[in-house]
N, C-alpha and C positions, 0 to 999 in steps of 0.2 A: 504493499501499500503505499504510496507516493506521500510524500510529507507536505503540508500546504506552502512551506516556504519554496521546496523544491518545484512543484507547479506554478508558481510566482515567478521563480527565477527561468524555467522555461519561455515564460509569456514575456519576461523582462527582456531577456536575450534576444529573442526574435523581434520585439517593437527596435530593439538598438541597431541590429541588422538592417532593419528597414531603413531607419534616419541615417545610417554611415551611409547606405546605398544612395540615399536623397541626396545629401553632401557633395557625395563621390560626383553625380552627376555634373555639377557647377564646377568642382576642382578639376576633374577631366577637361571640360569644355574650354577652361582658360587655355590650358596647353596648346588646343587644338585648334582654338581661334588665333592664337599668336604663330601656328605654323601654317594657317591659312593666309595670313597676312601677308607670310614670307612666302607663298606660292609654293610650299612644300608638297612632294611627288608631282610638281607641273601640275597643280589644282590651280586653275586661274579664275579666281571669284573677284568681284569688285568690294570693295570697302561696303557700299549698301548690302551686297549678298549678305556678306559677313555679318553684319548687323543684324540682318533678317534672321540668321541663325542662330544668333546671340539671346535674341529678344523673344522670338515667337514662342517659345516654350510656355513663357510666362502667361500669355493670352491662352494660351491652349489648355493651361492646367487650371481654366475656370471651367471646361468641359469635364475634368477628373472630379473637381468637387461635386458637380452636378451629378454624374453619375456615381460619386460615390454616396452620395446624399440617397440615391434610390436602392444601391446594391447594398449600403450596410443596415438599410431599413428591411430590406425584404430577406436577406440571407445570413445576415449576423455580423458581426467583428471578423471572427477568425477566417472564414471562408472568403472574405473580401480580401485580406492581404494578399492571398494567393492568387485571386483572380488578378489583381493589379501590380502583382511582379513579373509574372510571366511574360506579359508585351514588353518590362524593362530588359530583359535578357533579350529580347527580338532587337532591342535599340542597340544594344553594345555590339550584337552580330552584324546588324547593318551599318554602323560606324566603321568596322574594321575593314569592310569593304567599300566605302563609300568613294565616288569619285566623281559625280555629279552634284550639281545643286539642289534637284527633285530627291536625291536619295537622302542628303542631308536633311532636308526639309520635312520629309516622310518620317525620319527617325526622330525629328522634332517633336513633330505632333505626336508620334507615340507615346514619347519619355513625357511630353508635358503632361498629357491627359493622365498618365499614370504616375506622376510624380504628385500632381494635384490631387487624386486619389488617395496615396500612400501618406502623403502628408495630413491630411484632415483626418484619415483613419486612425495615425499613431498619437494625435493631439486627443482626439475622441476617446480613443480606448485607453491611453495611459492612467488617466483619473479613475475611469472604470474597475481597473483590474488593480489599483492600489488604495492602499488606508488614508485616511486625511492627513495623519501625521507624518507620514513621508511621501505622499501625492506629489507635492512642490519640488522634492529632490529630482523625483522619477521622470515628472515631466521635463524637468531640464536636462536630465539625460539625454530624452528623447529631442527635444527641441534648440538644443544647444551643442551639449557633449557630441552627440553622435555625428549631426552634420557637420560641425567644426572638425571632429577626426577625419571624416571621408573627405570633406574638403580640402583639406591640408595634404591627406593622401595622394589625393587627385593633382594640386600643384605641385608635391615634389616628384611625384611619377612623371609629371607632364614635363620636367625639366630633364630627368635622369633618361626617360625611356622615350620611344618613338609613341606619338599619339595613339598609332592605331593599336598597339600593345597595351594601353592604358586604358583603353575601352574594351578589351579582353578581360583584364585584371575585374573590370567592376561588375561582371557574372559572378564574381563568388559571393559579396555580401547579399546581390539581388537574389540570388539562389538560395540563401539560407534563410531570407525574409519570406521567400514563398513556401519552403518546406516546412519551417517549423510551427508556423500556425496551426498546420494539420494534428501538432500533439497539444492544443491548449484545450482548456477550458473554456465554452462561450461565456460571452461576458454577465454577469449577473443582472446588471443595469438594463442591458437589451434584452433580458429575458423577462423583466418586471414588466418593462415598456410593453411588452407586448402580453402580458396578461398570464404569463406562465410561471407562476409565483413557486410550483414545486421544484420545478427545475431550477428557476433560481435560487432556491433556499439550498439546494445540493449543490450548484455551482460555488455560491457563495463559501459555504463552510469546506469544501476542496478545496478553495484557493486561500482562504483567512482562518481556518479551524473553527473552534467553540470558545474563544475568548469573551469576555464580557463586553468588550468594546467593540468586537466584531458584531456579536447578538444584536448590540444596542444600533450600530450602523444597519445590520439588514432590517431590525424593525422599521426605521425609520424610510429606508428604501421601500419596502414593502406597503407601507401604510399610505406614503405618499402618491405611489403609483395606483393604489387601491381607491383611494378619494378622487384623484383624478377619474377613473374609470366608471364609479359610481355617478360622478356629475354628468356625465355623457349619457348614460344608462337614462338617469332622471328627465333627462331633454330626449330620448327616445331617439338616438341618432342611430343611423342606419350607413352613414358614411363616416365610421370614425374617425380616420385622422383629418380628413379634409373638414368635419367640424371642428375637429381641435384648432386646426391651423387658423380657420376662418375666424374663431373666435378670440386667437391670440392678435391676428392684427390689427383687431378692434382695441386692443389694450396698450397703454403707454409704456408697459414695461417691455413690450416687444420691440419698440421704437428706440427706446433707452438703451437697450442691449445693444441694438444692431449700430448704432452713434456711437456707441463707446468701443465698441470692437471696429468700427472703421478709422477711429482716431488713432487706435492702437496699431493699426495697420501701417497707417501714415507715419508712424513712429518708424516702424520697423522699415519701412522705406526708405525713409530719410538718412535714416544711420548708416546706412551704406554696407549692410551685410553680404544682400545677393552682389550688391555691385563690385565689391570687393571680390568675393567669389569666385563670379565670370570673367573679370578682366585683371586678376591678378595680376598675371605676368606681365599684360601691356602698361598698366598703372604703373607698377615697380620699375620697368624699363623706364617710363616718362618722368618719374620723381627723382631716379636717381641718375638716370644719363647713361646707363650701364646696360649692356647686353647681358653679362656675367651677372645674375642676380640670384642664384641659388642661395647664398648666405643672408642676402636680404629676405628672401622669400622663408627660408628656416626663422629666421626674426621674428618677423611678423606673423605668420602661421603658428609658429610656438607659442606667441603671446597668446594668439586667440584660443588656444587649446588649455594653455594656462589658466586663461580669464575663464572658461568653462567650467575647469575642473574646480576651481576657486569658488565658484557659484556653488556648487555642492556643498561645502561648507558653511558658505555666508548664508544661505537659504535655509539650511537647518537651524543656525543660531539666531536669524534675525527675522524680525516681522518682516513681509513681503513688501509693504509699503516703505518703511523705512530703508531697507536696501535698495528699491527701486529709486528714489528722489535721493538719495545722497550718491549714488554712484551715477544716476541722470544727471545730476548737476557738475559731477565732476568731470563726466565724458566730454559734455558740452564745454566746458572750460578748456579741455586738452584739444578739441576740433576748432576752438577759436584760436587758441594758442598756435596749431599747427598751421590754420590760414596765416596769421602773422609773421610767421617764422617764412613760409612760400613767398609772401609778398615782398616784405622787406629784403629777404635774401633770395632771390630767385635764382642764384648758381646753383649748378649741379655738380655731382662727384664731388669727392672729398670726404671732409668730416660732415660738409651739409646734406649730403646724403644721408649719411649715419643718423645725424640729428632729427630730419624728417622722418624716417623709417623709424625710428626709435620713439617717436611722439604718437607716430600712426600706431605703432604695437602697442604702447601704452592703452591708446584709445580702446583699442580692441581688448585688451584685459579689461579695462574698467565695464566697456558696454556689455561684452560676454558675461562678466561678473555679474550684471545686476539687469539692467534695463531688457536687454534679449530676454533672459531664463524668465524673470519676473511675470512679462508683459505676455509670454508666448503661455506660461502656465495660467494667467488670467484667461486668455481665449480659448483654452481646453477646459476653464470651471464656470464661467459664466452662462454658458447658453442652456437651455431647460434642455433635460432629457428626451422626451419627445420630438423635440424638434432641431437637435443638435446638429444634424446633416445637411439640413436646410439653411438652418443658420451660418453654418459654414460655407455653404453655396453662396448666400447671398454677400456673407463678409468676404469670400473670396474673391468674387469678381472685382472688388474694390481692391483687393492686394495684388492680384494678378494684373490688373490696369496700371497700377502704379510702379508693379516691377517692371513690367512691359517699358513704359514710359522711362524709368530708371537708365536700362540698358539701352535702349534704341536712342536714345536722344544723348548719352553720355559724352560721346565723340562731341557733338556741336556744343554742349554745355561745357566741356572741358575747354574748346576752344574758343567759346565767346566769352566765359568767365574767368578761363583759366582753372586749375585746381584750389587754387587758394579762395577765389570768390564761390565755388561750388562747395567747399567746405563750409564757408562761414553761412551760405544759404541755408543748408541743412542742419547745421548748429539753431539756428531760429526757428525752422519749422519744430526740431525736436523739442524745444523749449515750448512752444506753444501746446504741443500734445501732452506734454508731462503738466503744464497747468491744469488741462483740461480731466486729463486722469486722477489728479489730486482731487478734485470736485466732485467726481462722480463715481469711483470705484473704492468700495471699503475694505477691511482687511479682512483676507478669506483664510489665513493660516490656519490650519485645525478645524478648520469648519468640513461639513461633510457637503457633499455635493448639492443633496437636496435641502440643508440649509443654503447653501448660497442661492439656490433657485428660489425659495421662497422670501429669501430677502427682497431680490430684485422684483418678486411679485406683490411684495407688502410693504417694503422700505423699513422692514424690521426682523430680526433674528428670532423674535418670540415666539413665532407660529411652531418652530420645532418642540418647544416645551409641550404644547399642547399634544403632539402625536405621542412623545414619550408618556403623556397622562391618560393616552387614550380618545382623548376629544376629537370632535370634529372641526376640521382644519379648514382655512380659506386658501383653496388653490389657485385660484383665478387661472383656469386652463388658457 
């Protein structure tokens, strides 16, 4: 009989492989884009062609969010990972043989759709498989540590090996992400949302055991979902999900959560995580004025990983809001400092290159230690269980469009504003986003998913006490 900790370990390792695979997609693309700019292997593509290859997957990922919303609601969490991971393996094989623009674009469509699906699923699934006291740590592992490691590996392999070889290496984490979910328990939260409470109880106890805190969490989960179903039955609904969705659209909390998620996505795009992941080699060549950038890449990517590892400790020790705003303000100061250094000392090479890369590395330590993992954890926590996939789809449209613009327009912005101007603009946007989050987002550390859901629906955490006392609650479907 497998122990609950071992069952959870299998799930979390599978989720981590999926997140590493997602990060590796962008790391591999950085080396590939640099090679295409240099017309490697006699492939002659224009700068506009290459910018479309770099940015198009951010738009096609919207389709992934939409398809994931449907598939995860239909067949559950664990099977969905296998469904979305298999086409990514096909993408790696296509890239290995790619010669023409059409093949590159087809591979981008494949990987964009599946990247979006896998991203939304591991953000949705991680909170459902973990306990409230460790949820933030494991969400951080999936949204920051895993992608950071995958991106760094892609960058380093892209410098050391040919980009086609790097594509084949990507099959390894993707294949693990496709195979391991076959050995998982299904998500207890998903089972409860479908009214399959007996299966939910069994799956939950297999994953969490019979501890008193686990029993309390299970009680809250099942009672909240029973109350939702009871309200639907009282209204004689025959179209269960559609009825709930239409009711939710009329509620203020629906739009508050959606707007909050959009602001978080604006911050993530402005902070440059994806921009650096995709264009790291090109950016470092421009900033340093050198083609020999392996040491600079190791410095910056090493500090990115250091920041994500540091965040595991900080999230466990600190309140989420405290960590977010202390590191968020520090990151903004570093970005403004980097902008000033590049503006007042535009010289490239020598110790100026090390100063600029050093500040950039420090920035990525701070932003990966706090803002990225905390905000991405909030995204995984704030959406109501029954609408998670659809909230991710709506929020994902905004995120994908922003990321698409950040990559597609990067060359033009760097040419018009310079690197210093772009960094300063991003710092201003990030500051405005932090102000809004300060006003709208409560502390969620130690709260169950149902407590957070009830907070946004009722503007208070008091409703959960009624659940524990066996009282009827105001679920506001």
